[in-house]
N, C-alpha and C positions, 0 to 999 in steps of 0.2 A: 351902842352895842351893849346888851345886857344879857347875862347868863343867869337864869333863875332856877337852875337845878344842878347843883354840884355837891360833891361829897369830899370829906377829908378823913383823916384817920380817927375821927370821932364816930364814924360809921363802921360797923363790924366787917363790912365787905370792902374796906378801903384802907390802904396803908400810907396814903399821901399826906404829908403835913400841909396845913393851910398855907404856909408861906410859899411853898413850891407852886401851888395852884394860883395864888394871887400874883406871883411874879410872872407866871406864864400868861395870865390874863392881861397884865400890863403890857407885855411884849406884843400881844395880839390886838392892843388898842381898845380893850373893853373899858367901859366907863363905870360899870356897876356889876357886882356879883352877889348872889345870895346863896349862902351855904344852907343846904337842906338835908341835915343829917337824919339818918334812919332811926325811927322807933317802930318796931314791929313785934309787939307783945305776942307771946304764945305762938311764935313762928314754928311750924311743924318740923323743920329740919334740925335735929339735935346737934349738928356740927357747927351751927352758927347761932349766935345770940344777938339779936338786933336791939340791944339796950343802949341807952345814951346817958353819959354822966352829965346831967344838966348843969350843975354848978360849975364844973370845969369847962363846959362848952360856953357858958355865959362869960366866964372870965377870959377865955381865949378870944372870943369874938371881940370883946372890948379892947383887948390888947392889939388885935389886928386893926380895928377901926382907928385906934389912936396912932399906930405906927404908920398907916397908909392913908391917913385922912386927907392929905394934900394931893393924892395921886389916884385914888379909886374909892368909890362908895362900896362898903361891905355891909350886907344885911344879914340878920340872924333869922334863919328859916328852919323848917322841919318837914320831913316827909314821914307822915304817919300812916302805917299800914292798918287797914280796917278789916275786921271780921265781925259778923253780926253779934257775937256774944261779948265783944270787947268795947262796944260803943260808949257805954257809961264810963269805963275806965279812960277812954280817949278824951271824953268831954272833961272829966275831972282834971286830968293832967294838963290839958291846954288852958283851963281856967286858972290853974295855979302858977303858970309860967308866962313869960313875955316873949313874943315873937313878932317879927315884921311880916312873916309870910308862912303859910302852911299849905303843903301839898297833901291831898288825900289820895292815897294809892291803895290798890288791892293786889297783893302779891300772892294771895292764897284764895282758894275756893273750896267750899265743902270741907274745910279743915285740912286741906292738902296743899302743899306748895306747888307752884306751876313749873318751876325750873327743873325739877328732877324727873318729871313725866308721870309721877304717881297719879295726879289728878286725871290724866287722860286715859288711864287704863280702864278697859271695859266700857268705854264710851265712843260713840261716833263723834266726828268733829262737830257736827251740828249740836249734839247733846252737850258737848263740852262748852261750846260758845253760849248756848242757851243758859246753862247753869252759871257761867261766869257773869254774863250781863244781868241776869236776874238777881244774883246775890249783890252785885254792885248797886243795882237799883234799890234793893232792900236796905242796904247800908246807908246810902245817901238820903233816903227818905226819912231816916231817923237820926242822921248825924250831919250837921252843916257847920261845924266849927272849923272851917277851912276856907281857903281863898280860891284854889283851883283843884280840879281833878287831874291827877297825874296819869300820863300814858294810858288813856282810857281804853285803847284796844291792845293792851299789853299781851293778851292771850295769843295774838297772832305770832308773837316772837317764838313761842314754844310749840307750835304745831308744824309738823313736817309738811302737811298740806296747807298752803296759804289760802285760807277760807275767804271767799267773797263775802264781805260783811253786810252786803245789801240785805241778806236774809234776816239781819238782826237790827236794822235801822229803826224798827218800831220800838224796840226796847231802849235803844240809845236815845231816841226822841223822848221817851218817857223820862229818862235820866235828865235830859236837857230841860224838860218842863219842870223838873224839881229844882234844879240848881239856878237857872237863869233868873226866875223871879226872886230868888233869895240873894241875888247879887254875887253869885259865885261864877267862876269861869273855868276854863280848861287850859292846859298847856300844850304847846307843840314840843314834843320830846324828840330831839334830833338824833338820839342814839339809834333810832330805827335804821338810819342810813348805815351806821357802823356795823349793825348786825345783819346786813344783807337783806333787809325787808323791802327794798326799793321804794320806801316812803318813810316819812317820819311817823311818829305816833301822836295823834291819830292820822289816819290816811285822809286823802283829799275829800272823799265823799262824806266823811264824818265832819270835816271842817265846814263843808258846804251846808250840811244839815244844821250845824250849830249856828251858822249865820242866818239861815232861813228861820230858825226858831227865835231869833232876836238876840243871840249871844254876841257880846262885844268884848268881854274880858278874856284876853289871851296873853299868857306869858310864854317865853321861849327859853328852853333849857337843854343843855347838852347831856345831862345825866352823867357828868364826868366823874370818874373814880380815879383818874390820874391826871397829872398836870398837862400832859401832851394833848388831851382831848377837850380841855376847857375851851368854850367858844365854838366848838365844832358845829358847823352847819347853820349858824345863826343867820348869816346873810341869805342863804338859800331859803330859810324859813320865812324871812321877811318878804322876799320876792314872791313866795307862794301866797302869803297873806294878801299882798297887793293884787295878785292875779285873781283872787277870789272876791275882791272888793272890800276887804277890811281896811280900815283907816288908821287903826291904832294898835300898838302893843302896850303892855301894861307892866309896871313895876309896883312895888308896895312899900309903904312905910307905916309901921304900926298897924298892919293889916288893912290899911286904907289904900285903895288903888290910885295910881298916878298914871295918866294916859299920855302916851308919846306918839305924835303923828308920824306916820311912815310915808 
């Protein structure tokens, strides 16, 4: 059992100390966790600043690895938010730091955040989805300093109308044709179940498309921001992968994939 998307109080939207989450992971029988703290430069909501104290984060991870080395593997990760005008900044920062694992996520589109609803104003649901997936494609075409794409269909979390994404599978397929040959993967983000989406992120049809395109690298993460949700939905995600014919889940060490047969 591996949870490869968790946050601690090093992320601006989380108040949970690492120790609490690690202890909860141990109680749930997890063997490995990867903290994926937020960096989301130029985030358009002025009330929150997704900055990360990288030296302090490095120090804390090392402390936790030493303290818990006999009980659980702890990896140093990052969730980096991309926008088209920030890609060079993202590349430079990643080249200057050391991580085991990096999630590439897009939390904004057209310079607007998704969660407040501003991005959706004046657009049909179709127009919003088109803009979101097109910008994600543009970003990952020019930026590949990551290991997996995070919650690729995040936009569905913020639309009151649950859009059938079949209309946009052509764009998602283009995204897969960019990342798969480059050795990049996707995650199953189980927080979709917690947010009432009736599926993880991505949904089953996107996972099937990923497999059809030759994708093999998949991590599973709870996107936990509190200790009580670490490990949430991991077993269900593994069963979903089995049902779709996937044979492995992936962890990472020094950005190199490690495959685990399921």
